N, C-alpha and C positions, 0 to 999 in steps of 0.2 A: 670428176669432182662432183660433189654432192650439190643438189637443187634444193635450196633452202625452202621451207614452208613459209609461205607469205601470210602475215596476219595483218590486217587493217583494222585499226582501233578508232572508234568515234568517241571522242570525249571532250569535255569542258574544263577549263582551268578551275572554275568555282564549283566543280561538282565533286562532293565529298567521296562519293562511291567510285568516282574514277581514279582517284588516288589510291585507294583501298584495291580495287580492281587491278590497278597497275602492278601492285606488290604481289597480289595472288595469282595473276598471270605470270609474272617473272619467276614466282616459285614453281608454278606448273611447268613453265618451259624449262626450269632447271631439273624438274623430275623426269620430264620427257627426254632431255638430255641431246637431242638432235639439233640440227641447224635450223634456226628460225629467224626469219627477216621481218621486222616490225615496221609498219608505217603508221603514223597518227594522222587523223583527220579532225578537221573543225567541226564542233557542234555548239551552238548557242542556246543554253537552257533559257536565258531570259534576256533576249536581244533587245528589249526595250528598257533595260536597266539603265538609269543615269551613271554616268562616270564617277561622280561624287554623290553616292546615295546618302542622304542625311539620316542615318540611323544605324542599328545594328543588324546582323544577319536575322535575329529573331524578329525585329521589327519588319524586315523585308518579307520573311516567310509568312509571318502572321498576316501582314496586309495583302499580300499577293494571293495566299492560298485560303485566307478567312479562317485560319486555324487560331484558336486562343494561344495567347503567348506562352502560357504555363505548358501547353502541349507541345509547342515548338521547342521551348527550352528542354523538355524531356527528350525529344527526338534528337536533338543536337548533342545531348549527354550520351544517348545511346550509340550514335555514330561515332562519337569521340572514343568511346570504349572500343567499338570494333576496331577502329583505326589503330588504337594502342595495341590491339592484339596482333597486328602485322608491322609493328614496330614504328608507327607514326604518332607524333604527339601533336593533335590538333589544338590550336588556341583560338577557339571561336570569341574570346573577349577581345582579340585584337585583329580580327579579320576585317578588312575593307571591303565591303560589298560594292561591287562595281560592274561596268559593262566590260566584257571580256574580249571584243572583237579585236581590239589593237594587240592584245597578248597573242591572239591566234595568228596575227600578221607576223608578229616576232618569231613564232614557231616555224612559219613558213619561210621566214628569212634564214633562220638557223638551218631548215631542211636544205636550202639552197647552197649551204656551206657543208653539208654532210653531218650536220650536228643536232638533228632535230629532237632526238630522244633525251639528250643532254639538257636541251632547253626546256622541253616539256616537263622533265623532272625538277627543274630549278624553279619553274614558275608555279608549280604545285607546291612545292616547298615554300615558296614566298607567300602564297595565299593562305595556305592552312597552318602553316607552322611558324613562320617569321613574322607575319602580321605586316607584309609589305604591300604596297599598292600596286595592283597589276593592270590598271586601267588607264594610266597616264604616261605618256611618252618619255619624259624625263626619268621616271622611276624606272621604266623598262630599258631605257639605255643604260642606266646604272647598272642594272642586272646584267645586261649584256656585255658590258665593259668588265664586270667582275669575272666573267667567263673567258676573257680574252678577245672579244669581238671589238672591231673599230667603232668608237662611239659616233664619230661623224657619219659613218656609212650607215650604222643602224638608224641614227636620226633621219637621214634622207629616206631611208626605205620606208619608215614608219610615217613621217610627215608626208611624203607623196602617195602614200597607200598603194605601194607598188605590188603588195601581196594580197591586197583586198580581194581581188578576183579569184585567187586560189581559195581563200577562206569560203567565199560564197559558192565556189564549185563543190567543195567538201559538203556544205549544208544542202545543197541541191541534190548531190548523189544519196545523202542520208534519206532525203525525202523520197527519192526514186526507190530505194531500198526498203522504205516503209519504216525506217528507224524514228522511233518516237521518244526513246529514253536512252541515257548513256550510264555507264559505259557500254558499248556494243562492239563485238568482235566479230570479224568475218575471217574465217580460217580457210585458207587456200581457195578462196572464191567459192567454197563448197557449203561451209556450215556457218550459220549464225549464232552467237553465244551472247546472251543478253544479261547485263548485270555483273556484279562482283562476285562470281562464282567461287567455289573452292578450287585450290590449286589442283587437285585431283581431276576435277571437271576438266580443265584446261589440258592437263597432261593426257588424259584419256582421248580427248578431241585430236590432239596432234598425233597421238600414237594410231589413232583410227586412219588419219589421212596418210600417215606414212605406209600403213599396211595396205590402204587401197591404191595408192601409187605403185607399190611392189606388185600387187595383183595385175594392175593395169599394164605394167611393163613386161609381165611375164605372159600375158595373153597374146 
């Protein structure tokens, strides 16, 4: 039996490059063609964001970074174009800027059911494409129910913060690794790849790990 290459990915639901990086990594893994096992880890880009931020993403970034609104608008237009190049239609006019910690708890809930990647994809789509709110429990429960999860069970898990310790453990491990930005990919525990790199970069890294494993096995 093959031993899959483990890829640990730190990302945030409100990170535009994380969704782009997800698509590019998926394309790279397909190019590689081997067995890959993916696990997502929580990272909070702006943990002090209120659940209901009163303003647009442009307002938020302009206030937080001190960048002129016109420059932020151009930045968002650029990232929207790049997202479109990998098949994603970002809709920043309807994005709800919010605190994402509870959405990370939901991803960990889904992980406990063996469906983490499915939930991660759905929440990124909710935030960037569908204009849905990913910071409030009722909205997240509705999304989970759409995917076939039991609403009462999800509500209990989120209201009790049963998975908050797992979120915090992911964040702490990122700090140990020195991860300061996302997406960040740790491939087979050997190599770190930062950012939404081209698919070929991921394919090459996976191929290199596979070759190193073969060499180690034959020694």
